[in-house]
Structure formats: C-alpha cells, structure tokens
C-alpha positions in Angstrom: -14.1 -4.5 -10.4 -15.6 -5.0 -7.0 -15.5 -2.9 -3.8 -13.8 -4.7 -0.9 -14.4 -4.3 2.8 -12.5 -1.0 3.0 -14.5 0.4 0.0 -11.4 0.2 -2.2 -12.2 -0.8 -5.8 -10.5 -4.1 -6.8 -10.1 -5.3 -10.4 -11.2 -8.9 -10.4 -10.7 -9.6 -14.1 -9.6 -7.9 -17.3 -10.1 -8.5 -20.9 -13.8 -9.4 -20.6 -15.5 -8.2 -23.7 -19.0 -7.2 -24.5 -18.3 -6.4 -28.2 -19.2 -9.9 -29.4 -22.5 -11.6 -29.8 -24.9 -12.1 -28.0 -26.2 -8.6 -27.7 -27.3 -9.2 -24.1 -24.9 -10.6 -21.5 -25.5 -12.3 -18.1 -23.8 -11.3 -14.9 -24.1 -13.3 -11.7 -22.7 -12.4 -8.3 -22.6 -15.1 -5.6 -22.1 -13.9 -2.0 -21.9 -15.5 1.4 -23.7 -13.1 3.8 -22.9 -15.2 6.9 -19.2 -15.0 6.2 -19.5 -11.5 4.7 -17.5 -12.6 1.6 -17.9 -12.6 -2.1 -17.8 -16.1 -3.5 -17.7 -15.8 -7.3 -18.7 -13.7 -10.3 -19.9 -15.3 -13.5 -19.8 -13.2 -16.7 -21.5 -15.2 -19.5 -19.5 -18.4 -19.4 -16.5 -17.1 -17.5 -16.4 -17.8 -13.7 -14.1 -15.7 -11.5 -13.2 -16.6 -8.0 -13.6 -13.6 -5.7 -13.6 -15.4 -2.4 -10.5 -13.5 -1.2 -12.6 -10.3 -0.9 -14.8 -9.4 2.1 -18.1 -7.6 1.4 -18.2 -3.9 1.8 -20.8 -2.8 4.4 -21.7 0.6 5.9 -23.8 1.5 8.9 -27.2 2.8 7.8 -30.3 3.9 9.5 -32.2 2.6 6.5 -33.3 -1.0 5.9 -30.8 -3.5 4.6 -30.1 -3.2 0.9 -27.8 -4.7 -1.8 -26.4 -2.6 -4.6 -25.1 -3.9 -7.9 -23.4 -1.3 -10.0 -22.1 -2.2 -13.5 -19.4 0.1 -14.9 -18.5 0.2 -18.6 -15.0 1.1 -19.7 -14.3 1.7 -23.4 -11.0 0.8 -24.9 -11.3 3.6 -27.4 -12.0 7.2 -26.6 -15.6 7.1 -28.0 -19.0 6.7 -26.5 -20.2 3.2 -26.0 -23.5 1.5 -25.2 -24.1 -1.7 -23.2 -27.3 -3.5 -22.6 -27.4 -5.0 -19.1 -29.8 -7.8 -18.6 -30.1 -10.7 -16.1 -28.0 -9.3 -13.2 -28.4 -12.1 -10.6 -27.3 -12.0 -6.9 -27.6 -15.3 -5.0 -26.7 -16.4 -1.5 -26.1 -19.8 0.2 -25.0 -21.5 -3.0 -22.4 -24.2 -2.8 
C-alpha cells in the first residue's frame, strides 16, 4: 500500500508473505523527487512497478522529511509480529 498524491491509500501488491524464512525481510522504495513520482518497491526479491503514482506531499513549516510507514495486515484474526529491518529509500536510481 502506498499513499498517492491525493493522500489516498493505493494497494500496490497483494499476497506478499512474511510468514516464510528468512526471519528478517528487506524493503526498498525508489523515488524520483525531481518528477515527484514513485519508481519501484522491492520486497525481498519481488520488484513492483509503482511509477504510475505521484508522491504525496504536504506543505509544512518544518524542514523537509521523508516518512516510511510499514503496515502489517494479518490473514487470521490473531495478533502477529513482524521484524522490520533494512528499509531503504533511494533517489536518482536508473
């Protein structure tokens, strides 16, 4: 799920699982700040094209900032735990 330019949540992929080994998973988000667009998201070895989404931005009196939020949705109605490690945001990547 990503937030588009209107702050609407958009599902970018489904069926990605964190129930299998390894215990820790890698998430990489690539953005083009000049074009104000997302480029791609990589979850472990799965690459997802998100170039159709514009970045969400809001006017702020604070300094510039980037937020990465990771949401966990369980398929069962029970509490779940996820270990998030190696969240990477890059810019100006081909």
